[in-house]
C-alpha positions in Angstrom: -7.9 11.7 -2.8 -7.1 10.5 0.7 -8.3 13.3 2.9 -8.2 11.4 6.2 -5.4 9.2 7.4 -5.5 6.9 10.4 -2.1 5.9 11.8 -1.8 3.7 14.8 0.9 5.0 17.2 2.6 2.5 19.5 6.0 4.1 20.2 7.7 2.0 17.5 11.2 3.1 16.7 10.3 4.1 13.1 7.4 6.4 14.0 9.5 9.3 12.7 9.6 7.7 9.3 5.9 7.0 9.2 5.1 10.6 10.1 7.4 11.9 7.4 5.6 9.6 5.0 2.3 11.1 6.0 3.5 14.5 5.1 4.5 13.3 1.7 0.9 12.3 1.0 -0.2 15.9 0.9 0.0 15.8 -2.9 -2.7 13.1 -2.9 -5.0 15.3 -0.9 -4.1 14.3 2.7 -5.4 16.9 5.1 -6.3 15.2 8.3 -4.3 12.8 10.4 -5.5 10.9 13.4 -2.9 9.2 15.6 -4.6 6.3 17.1 -2.9 5.7 20.4 -3.1 2.1 21.3 -2.6 1.2 24.9 -2.5 -2.6 24.9 0.3 -3.7 22.7 3.8 -2.5 23.5 6.8 -2.9 21.2 8.8 -6.1 22.0 12.2 -4.4 21.7 12.5 -0.8 22.9 14.9 0.9 20.5 17.5 3.5 21.3 16.7 5.5 18.1 13.1 6.2 19.2 12.8 9.8 20.2 9.7 11.4 21.7 11.1 14.8 20.9 11.5 13.9 17.2 7.9 12.6 17.0 6.7 15.8 18.7 8.6 17.9 16.2 7.2 15.7 13.3 3.6 16.3 14.5 4.3 20.1 14.8 5.8 20.1 11.3 2.6 18.5 10.0 0.5 21.1 11.7 2.7 23.8 10.2 2.2 22.3 6.8 -1.6 22.6 7.1 -2.5 19.2 8.5 -5.3 18.8 11.1 -3.9 16.5 13.7 -5.9 14.8 16.4 -5.6 11.7 18.6 -7.9 8.7 19.3 -7.5 6.3 22.1 -7.8 2.6 21.2 -7.9 -0.3 23.6 -7.8 -4.0 22.7 -7.9 -5.4 19.2 -9.5 -3.7 16.2 -12.5 -6.1 16.4 -13.5 -4.3 19.6 -12.7 -0.9 18.1 -14.1 -1.4 14.6 -17.1 0.9 14.9 -15.1 3.7 16.4 -12.5 3.5 13.5 -15.1 3.3 10.8 -17.2 6.1 12.2 -14.1 8.3 12.1 -13.2 7.3 8.5 -16.5 6.7 6.7 -17.6 10.3 5.7 -14.4 10.9 3.7 -12.0 9.4 1.3 -9.7 7.9 3.8 -6.7 5.6 4.3 -5.4 3.3 7.0 -1.7 3.4 7.3 0.6 0.9 9.0 4.4 0.2 9.1 6.0 -3.1 8.4 9.8 -3.8 8.6 11.5 -5.6 5.8 13.2 -7.7 8.5 9.9 -8.6 10.1 8.4 -10.4 7.2 9.5 -13.9 8.1 8.1 -15.0 11.4 5.3 -12.4 11.4 4.2 -9.5 9.2 3.9 -6.6 11.5 5.6 -5.3 14.7 2.3 -5.0 16.6 -0.6 -7.3 17.1 -3.0 -4.4 16.6 -1.5 -3.5 13.2 -1.6 -7.2 12.3 -5.4 -7.2 13.0 -6.0 -3.8 11.5 -4.6 -4.8 8.2 -7.4 -7.4 7.8 -10.2 -4.7 7.6 -11.6 -5.3 4.2 -13.5 -2.0 3.6 -10.8 0.6 3.5 -7.7 1.2 1.5 -4.6 0.3 3.5 -1.1 1.5 2.9 1.7 -0.7 4.2 4.7 1.5 4.5 7.8 -0.7 4.2 10.5 0.1 6.7 14.1 -0.9 6.2 16.4 -1.2 9.3 20.0 -0.2 8.5 23.1 -1.7 9.9 23.7 1.4 12.1 20.2 0.8 13.7 18.6 3.7 11.9 15.4 3.3 9.8 14.3 4.4 6.4 10.9 4.1 4.7 10.7 2.8 1.2 10.8 5.1 -0.7 13.1 7.1 1.7 11.3 10.4 1.7 7.8 9.1 1.2 5.8 9.5 -2.0 6.0 12.3 -4.4 4.9 13.1 -7.9 7.8 11.4 -9.5 7.6 8.2 -7.5 7.4 5.0 -9.6 4.1 3.2 -9.1 3.7 -0.4 -10.3 0.2 -1.7 -11.0 -0.1 -5.4 -11.8 -3.5 -6.4 -13.2 -5.3 -9.6 -14.0 -8.1 -7.7 -15.6 -10.6 -8.8 -13.0 -13.4 -6.7 -11.8 -11.5 -6.1 -8.5 -8.4 -5.0 -10.5 -10.4 -2.6 -12.5 -11.8 -1.0 -9.4 -8.3 -0.6 -8.0 -7.3 1.0 -11.3 -9.7 3.9 -10.6 -7.5 4.8 -7.6 -4.5 4.9 -9.8 -6.4 7.3 -12.1 -7.0 9.6 -9.1 -3.3 9.5 -8.3 -2.5 10.6 -11.8 -5.1 13.4 -11.6 -3.3 14.5 -8.4 0.0 14.8 -10.2 1.7 11.3 -10.3 4.1 11.3 -13.2 5.3 7.7 -13.6 3.4 4.4 -13.7 4.1 0.9 -15.0 1.1 -1.3 -16.0 1.9 -5.0 -15.8 0.2 -8.2 -16.7 1.7 -11.7 -16.3 0.6 -14.7 -18.3 0.6 -17.3 -15.7 2.7 -20.2 -17.1 1.0 -22.6 -14.7 -2.3 -21.9 -16.3 -1.1 -21.9 -19.9 1.5 -24.6 -20.3 1.4 -27.2 -21.7 -2.1 -27.3 -23.0 -2.6 -23.7 -24.2 0.9 -23.0 -25.5 -0.3 -22.8 -29.0 -2.6 -19.8 -28.1 0.1 -17.7 -26.3 0.4 -15.2 -29.2 -3.3 -14.7 -29.3 -3.4 -14.2 -25.5 -0.5 -11.7 -25.7 -2.2 -9.6 -28.3 -5.5 -9.5 -26.3 -3.7 -8.6 -23.1 -1.4 -6.0 -24.7 -4.5 -4.3 -26.2 -6.0 -4.3 -22.7 -2.9 -2.8 -21.2 -2.7 -0.1 -23.9 -6.4 0.8 -23.2 -5.5 1.3 -19.6 -2.5 3.4 -20.6 -4.7 5.7 -22.7 -7.1 6.1 -19.7 -4.2 7.2 -17.5 -2.7 9.5 -20.2 -6.1 11.2 -20.5 -6.0 12.0 -16.7 -2.7 13.9 -16.6 0.9 14.4 -17.8 2.2 10.9 -16.9 4.8 8.5 -18.3 3.1 5.1 -18.6 5.1 2.0 -19.4 3.4 -1.3 -20.4 4.9 -4.6 -19.3 3.7 -8.0 -20.5 5.5 -11.1 -19.1 5.1 -14.9 -19.1 5.9 -16.7 -15.9 4.9 -17.0 -12.3 3.1 -13.7 -11.3 4.6 -13.4 -7.8 8.2 -14.0 -9.1 7.8 -11.7 -12.1 6.4 -8.9 -10.0 9.0 -9.2 -7.3 11.7 -9.1 -10.0 10.2 -6.0 -11.6 10.1 -4.2 -8.2 13.8 -4.8 -7.7 15.0 -4.1 -11.2 12.8 -1.0 -11.9 13.2 0.6 -8.5 9.5 0.6 -7.8 8.4 2.9 -4.9 4.8 1.8 -4.5 2.9 -1.3 -5.5 -0.9 -0.9 -6.0 -3.0 -4.0 -5.7 -6.6 -4.9 -5.6 -7.7 -7.1 -2.8 -10.6 -9.4 -2.0 -13.1 -8.5 0.8 -12.1 -11.2 3.3 -8.8 -9.6 4.5 -5.4 -10.3 3.1 -4.3 -12.6 5.9 -7.1 -15.1 5.9 -5.4 -17.3 3.3 -1.9 -16.5 4.3 -0.8 -20.1 3.8 -2.5 -20.7 0.5 -0.1 -18.6 -1.6 -2.3 -15.8 -2.9 -0.2 -13.5 -5.0 -1.6 -10.4 -3.4 -1.1 -11.7 0.1 2.5 -12.7 -0.7 3.3 -9.4 -2.3 1.8 -7.5 0.7 4.0 -9.5 3.0 7.2 -9.7 1.0 7.5 -6.9 -1.5 10.5 -4.7 -0.9 8.5 -1.5 -1.4 5.4 0.1 0.1 2.1 -1.5 -0.9 -1.3 0.1 -1.3 -4.2 -2.4 -1.0 -7.5 -1.3 -2.5 -10.6 -3.1 -1.3 -13.2 -4.5 -3.7 -15.9 -2.1 -4.7 -19.0 -2.0 -2.4 -22.0 -3.8 -3.9 -24.6 -1.4 -5.1 -28.0 -1.8 -3.4 
């Protein structure tokens, strides 16, 4: 599914966790890893837990597990490196991977300016690996040991064309062996109440039928437990609540083609979830227009 992975390496203290996460993606078809060494941005706060030896051992473990590992030198911001990155990724199903600390989601989103810019690339799937810093100054990814077949994946959908395209990636994950998925739709109370309250039962039936149709598509792809969740409320709040209560490991979202951070102050649900969800987030770009 994701044969090539591009991971920017900037000597951040949780590089070890990101490399462990890469190894867990083998069940989704990951085979090739490029560590993009970025020479401009440096971490603001050198951390005592960062270990060059540990990172070296992680890379050797990936090689021993069958990964092809190479390096790429990057200078400046992604806008200056875009062609180099896309030339590397274009021939294959590929994935850009960045880390984001739970504690870094207030003032800024990512721990490096390069990653902040990279996340705006609209043409490739992007995996934001959420990193939790513990009280003892150690780090853990969410989920702790990366993804695996029994990870719980949440897929909220608004039934848009963009969401249906993102759903095809979820189908591929089930084909690769994913065992647990929750499909979710939220009736946006702000769009329904008070003028359309009388039609809520009608809307619920239509949307439940749509969710069940998606469930049947997933069940046709593999041996998977699919739960269907239909809620009424504020989409962002309901999704965040479900992530916490259902112990979600990965949130899969469709995204627009302009980059998730362009309208960061507008309150887009996808943007807010990418910044604030207490789990890792896979952002799927809109489908390329057919010529």
